[in-house]
PLY file of the C-alpha trace (Angstrom):
ply
format ascii 1.0
element vertex 310
property float x
property float y
property float z
element edge 309
property int vertex1
property int vertex2
end_header
-21.90 -12.20 3.08
-21.84 -8.59 1.96
-21.90 -8.05 -1.80
-19.35 -5.52 -3.06
-19.07 -3.91 -6.49
-15.77 -5.46 -7.59
-12.99 -3.35 -9.08
-11.11 -4.33 -12.23
-7.42 -3.67 -12.88
-7.33 -2.29 -16.44
-3.51 -2.05 -16.78
-3.36 -5.86 -16.71
-4.61 -5.75 -20.31
-1.26 -4.32 -21.40
0.65 -7.25 -19.92
-1.70 -10.00 -21.07
-1.77 -8.66 -24.65
2.02 -8.83 -24.77
2.15 -12.33 -23.27
-0.55 -13.72 -25.58
-0.08 -11.64 -28.71
0.23 -14.54 -31.18
-3.01 -15.98 -29.84
-4.59 -12.51 -29.88
-3.85 -12.12 -33.60
-5.27 -15.56 -34.36
-8.32 -14.80 -32.23
-9.06 -11.52 -34.00
-8.05 -12.50 -37.55
-9.03 -15.91 -38.96
-6.29 -15.61 -41.62
-3.55 -14.50 -39.21
-1.26 -17.44 -40.03
-1.42 -16.60 -43.72
-0.87 -12.85 -43.31
1.55 -12.43 -40.41
5.00 -13.93 -39.94
4.32 -15.29 -36.47
7.79 -16.79 -36.20
9.39 -13.35 -36.08
9.49 -11.54 -32.73
7.09 -8.67 -32.19
8.26 -5.19 -31.37
6.22 -3.61 -28.56
6.41 0.14 -29.03
5.06 1.38 -25.70
7.65 4.15 -25.26
7.30 5.27 -28.87
3.53 5.44 -28.46
3.87 7.56 -25.32
6.13 9.95 -27.22
3.35 10.40 -29.79
0.62 10.66 -27.16
2.11 11.84 -23.84
-0.10 11.08 -20.81
-2.25 14.02 -19.77
-1.08 15.94 -16.72
-4.30 15.06 -14.90
-5.09 11.60 -16.17
-7.22 10.63 -13.18
-10.23 8.59 -14.17
-8.95 7.60 -17.62
-9.91 3.98 -18.20
-8.20 2.79 -21.34
-4.99 1.01 -22.30
-3.03 1.40 -25.51
-0.67 -1.17 -27.03
1.24 -0.44 -30.19
2.95 -3.45 -31.76
5.04 -3.83 -34.89
4.16 -7.06 -36.68
5.91 -8.40 -39.76
4.07 -9.83 -42.72
4.55 -13.27 -44.20
5.19 -12.26 -47.80
8.98 -12.40 -47.47
9.43 -8.64 -47.57
10.45 -6.19 -44.88
7.02 -4.58 -44.90
5.39 -4.41 -41.49
2.08 -3.56 -39.89
1.60 -1.50 -36.76
-1.30 -2.82 -34.72
-3.00 -0.48 -32.28
-5.22 -2.02 -29.61
-7.27 -0.03 -27.16
-9.21 -1.37 -24.21
-12.07 0.83 -23.08
-13.56 -0.32 -19.77
-15.97 2.59 -19.42
-17.65 4.98 -21.83
-15.42 7.81 -20.62
-15.80 11.07 -22.54
-17.35 9.36 -25.55
-14.47 10.48 -27.76
-13.00 7.06 -28.56
-13.65 7.26 -32.34
-11.92 10.63 -32.58
-8.95 9.40 -30.54
-8.67 6.30 -32.73
-8.44 8.54 -35.79
-5.79 10.70 -34.10
-3.81 7.55 -33.32
-4.12 6.42 -36.92
-2.83 9.55 -38.60
-0.01 10.16 -36.11
1.19 6.55 -36.27
0.96 6.55 -40.08
2.83 9.84 -40.30
5.55 8.61 -37.95
6.17 5.15 -39.41
4.83 5.41 -42.99
3.36 1.93 -42.61
-0.08 0.29 -42.80
-2.02 0.30 -39.54
-4.75 -2.03 -38.41
-6.62 -0.66 -35.40
-8.68 -2.68 -32.96
-10.72 -1.21 -30.11
-11.59 -3.80 -27.48
-14.61 -2.45 -25.61
-14.90 -3.82 -22.08
-17.68 -1.52 -20.87
-21.16 -2.52 -19.74
-23.18 -0.30 -22.10
-24.76 -2.42 -24.85
-25.56 0.64 -26.96
-21.97 1.88 -27.01
-20.14 0.60 -30.11
-18.00 3.29 -31.78
-16.33 2.09 -34.97
-16.47 5.04 -37.36
-15.10 8.58 -37.21
-16.77 10.95 -39.70
-16.27 14.65 -40.43
-17.81 16.71 -43.25
-17.80 20.39 -44.12
-18.50 22.31 -47.34
-18.01 19.41 -49.72
-14.99 17.96 -47.89
-15.52 14.76 -45.89
-13.47 12.25 -43.97
-14.51 8.76 -42.91
-12.28 6.51 -40.79
-13.39 2.98 -39.84
-11.64 0.70 -37.37
-12.17 -2.77 -35.90
-14.40 -2.65 -32.84
-14.72 -5.73 -30.61
-17.47 -5.56 -27.98
-16.88 -8.03 -25.15
-20.43 -7.73 -23.85
-21.76 -8.95 -27.22
-19.80 -12.22 -27.04
-21.43 -15.56 -26.27
-20.10 -17.30 -23.16
-20.61 -20.84 -24.49
-18.81 -19.95 -27.74
-15.83 -18.60 -25.81
-15.70 -21.75 -23.70
-15.70 -23.89 -26.84
-12.86 -21.86 -28.43
-9.49 -23.51 -27.77
-7.54 -20.29 -28.44
-5.92 -19.22 -25.12
-6.98 -15.60 -25.70
-10.61 -16.71 -25.40
-9.96 -17.12 -21.65
-8.96 -13.45 -21.47
-12.20 -12.40 -23.16
-14.21 -14.82 -21.01
-12.65 -13.34 -17.86
-13.58 -9.82 -18.94
-17.08 -10.89 -19.98
-17.81 -12.56 -16.64
-16.45 -9.48 -14.86
-18.99 -7.34 -16.71
-21.89 -9.72 -16.15
-21.12 -10.39 -12.48
-20.32 -7.07 -10.87
-21.81 -7.74 -7.41
-20.28 -10.93 -6.06
-19.27 -12.06 -2.62
-15.62 -13.05 -2.29
-16.67 -16.70 -2.16
-18.58 -16.37 -5.43
-15.62 -14.58 -7.00
-13.28 -17.38 -5.89
-15.60 -19.92 -7.51
-15.57 -17.89 -10.73
-11.77 -17.71 -10.73
-11.51 -21.49 -10.19
-13.80 -21.97 -13.18
-11.60 -19.70 -15.31
-8.48 -21.53 -14.13
-9.98 -24.83 -15.37
-10.72 -23.19 -18.72
-7.10 -22.07 -18.95
-5.70 -25.51 -18.08
-7.78 -27.15 -20.83
-5.94 -25.19 -23.52
-2.49 -25.82 -24.95
0.01 -22.97 -24.53
3.58 -22.28 -23.51
4.64 -21.37 -19.97
4.82 -17.60 -20.57
1.33 -17.51 -22.05
-0.03 -19.57 -19.17
1.60 -17.18 -16.72
-0.01 -14.19 -18.42
-3.45 -15.80 -18.41
-3.13 -16.80 -14.77
-2.18 -13.27 -13.72
-5.10 -11.85 -15.66
-7.79 -14.20 -14.35
-6.43 -14.04 -10.81
-6.02 -10.28 -10.48
-8.17 -8.56 -13.11
-11.13 -8.54 -10.72
-10.02 -7.86 -7.16
-11.32 -9.41 -3.96
-12.79 -7.12 -1.33
-10.71 -8.88 1.33
-7.16 -9.70 0.24
-7.21 -12.77 2.50
-9.53 -14.27 -0.11
-6.71 -14.01 -2.66
-4.43 -15.99 -0.33
-7.17 -18.60 0.14
-7.69 -18.84 -3.64
-3.99 -19.44 -4.30
-3.81 -21.96 -1.45
-6.77 -23.84 -2.93
-4.94 -24.02 -6.26
-1.83 -25.35 -4.54
-3.83 -28.12 -2.93
-5.62 -28.87 -6.19
-2.32 -29.14 -8.07
-0.64 -31.13 -5.31
2.36 -28.84 -5.20
3.37 -25.57 -3.57
4.67 -23.67 -6.59
1.71 -22.16 -8.42
2.54 -19.53 -10.96
2.31 -16.46 -8.72
2.03 -12.76 -9.49
5.47 -11.72 -10.82
5.70 -8.14 -12.09
2.09 -7.33 -11.27
2.53 -7.73 -7.52
6.00 -6.24 -7.68
4.56 -3.00 -9.07
1.78 -3.05 -6.50
4.24 -3.65 -3.67
6.59 -0.90 -4.84
3.74 1.60 -4.95
2.66 0.69 -1.44
6.15 0.20 -0.07
5.35 -3.37 1.00
8.11 -5.98 0.92
9.84 -3.92 -1.73
13.32 -5.20 -0.93
12.38 -8.88 -1.16
10.49 -8.54 -4.42
13.11 -6.29 -5.96
15.77 -8.81 -5.00
13.91 -11.53 -6.90
13.78 -9.32 -10.00
17.51 -8.62 -9.71
18.18 -12.36 -9.45
16.28 -12.93 -12.70
18.21 -10.11 -14.38
21.52 -11.60 -13.18
20.55 -15.02 -14.54
19.71 -13.48 -17.93
23.09 -11.71 -18.00
24.92 -14.96 -17.20
23.03 -16.74 -19.98
24.08 -14.12 -22.52
27.68 -14.27 -21.34
27.64 -18.05 -21.85
26.15 -17.57 -25.31
28.95 -15.19 -26.30
31.60 -17.72 -25.20
29.87 -20.47 -27.18
29.72 -18.24 -30.27
33.41 -17.55 -29.94
34.03 -21.29 -29.73
32.17 -21.88 -32.99
28.89 -23.36 -31.69
25.87 -23.26 -34.01
23.39 -20.44 -33.28
20.35 -22.73 -33.06
22.19 -25.16 -30.79
23.11 -22.33 -28.42
19.52 -21.14 -28.38
18.27 -24.64 -27.53
20.84 -25.19 -24.77
20.38 -21.82 -23.07
16.64 -21.47 -23.73
17.14 -18.22 -25.65
15.62 -17.22 -28.99
17.66 -17.37 -32.19
17.07 -13.60 -32.57
18.67 -12.97 -29.16
21.73 -15.00 -30.18
21.99 -13.11 -33.48
21.98 -9.82 -31.63
24.84 -11.03 -29.42
26.93 -11.64 -32.54
0 1
1 2
2 3
3 4
4 5
5 6
6 7
7 8
8 9
9 10
10 11
11 12
12 13
13 14
14 15
15 16
16 17
17 18
18 19
19 20
20 21
21 22
22 23
23 24
24 25
25 26
26 27
27 28
28 29
29 30
30 31
31 32
32 33
33 34
34 35
35 36
36 37
37 38
38 39
39 40
40 41
41 42
42 43
43 44
44 45
45 46
46 47
47 48
48 49
49 50
50 51
51 52
52 53
53 54
54 55
55 56
56 57
57 58
58 59
59 60
60 61
61 62
62 63
63 64
64 65
65 66
66 67
67 68
68 69
69 70
70 71
71 72
72 73
73 74
74 75
75 76
76 77
77 78
78 79
79 80
80 81
81 82
82 83
83 84
84 85
85 86
86 87
87 88
88 89
89 90
90 91
91 92
92 93
93 94
94 95
95 96
96 97
97 98
98 99
99 100
100 101
101 102
102 103
103 104
104 105
105 106
106 107
107 108
108 109
109 110
110 111
111 112
112 113
113 114
114 115
115 116
116 117
117 118
118 119
119 120
120 121
121 122
122 123
123 124
124 125
125 126
126 127
127 128
128 129
129 130
130 131
131 132
132 133
133 134
134 135
135 136
136 137
137 138
138 139
139 140
140 141
141 142
142 143
143 144
144 145
145 146
146 147
147 148
148 149
149 150
150 151
151 152
152 153
153 154
154 155
155 156
156 157
157 158
158 159
159 160
160 161
161 162
162 163
163 164
164 165
165 166
166 167
167 168
168 169
169 170
170 171
171 172
172 173
173 174
174 175
175 176
176 177
177 178
178 179
179 180
180 181
181 182
182 183
183 184
184 185
185 186
186 187
187 188
188 189
189 190
190 191
191 192
192 193
193 194
194 195
195 196
196 197
197 198
198 199
199 200
200 201
201 202
202 203
203 204
204 205
205 206
206 207
207 208
208 209
209 210
210 211
211 212
212 213
213 214
214 215
215 216
216 217
217 218
218 219
219 220
220 221
221 222
222 223
223 224
224 225
225 226
226 227
227 228
228 229
229 230
230 231
231 232
232 233
233 234
234 235
235 236
236 237
237 238
238 239
239 240
240 241
241 242
242 243
243 244
244 245
245 246
246 247
247 248
248 249
249 250
250 251
251 252
252 253
253 254
254 255
255 256
256 257
257 258
258 259
259 260
260 261
261 262
262 263
263 264
264 265
265 266
266 267
267 268
268 269
269 270
270 271
271 272
272 273
273 274
274 275
275 276
276 277
277 278
278 279
279 280
280 281
281 282
282 283
283 284
284 285
285 286
286 287
287 288
288 289
289 290
290 291
291 292
292 293
293 294
294 295
295 296
296 297
297 298
298 299
299 300
300 301
301 302
302 303
303 304
304 305
305 306
306 307
307 308
308 309
């Protein structure tokens, strides 16, 4: 079979970070449970970040993803931390350190809050590891350091032994870097292996969905029939016909290509309608004097969502 240089879908990082963010914090910071209030919902500031850094008019070829998240601390105060994560899948212009500093000072100026910055480097250049921005002129100097996580430097066996669900994300990216020229059959085998790694870890349904989407679609098949075969093999393996599927990822792809747009859009509208009906039921229960936590349990909503409805 012909070997093809497989393409990776960088924007999937944005989705998987949001769907696994608790696990991401624990993966990156050993003391995450002591520092962050992981019971409070995160605030994903994608639109706010774009207002600070509008996309360039000609952004063709840019291979990085930015995710700005407001995270509350666990010291009982209202203080919060803004975490900036960047995924760099190619060396690009070599200006990552400078951009990280620009992000830092603009975010700090806007929110007046501490910022922890993490650059996840998903490129294949072992010598590329920016983590410091330094400027000096006539006795005035500036040094900015940020967290830099190089996927290529990670050990595969260590990732497999790590029970944190986010380790599967890193393992997927690592194998994509190490195995660029695979046949579709070899890629299917790799995805089955990653699926087993995912199933061995404990996580909620949303996290599992995010991991599945990432391992299934981050590296694309040359022939899309191979994707259908892969999903069919999972169905047979699981003994049921309802594997997790592609959700918003394939919806966006289909809308861009104009393929089955009406059907997929209809499914999204059905989900939106169901959410609206849930909230309407919650309001009626609040008016009838039901306890907030009880409503949340019955309708499968968060306590924060119920509080907002008040």
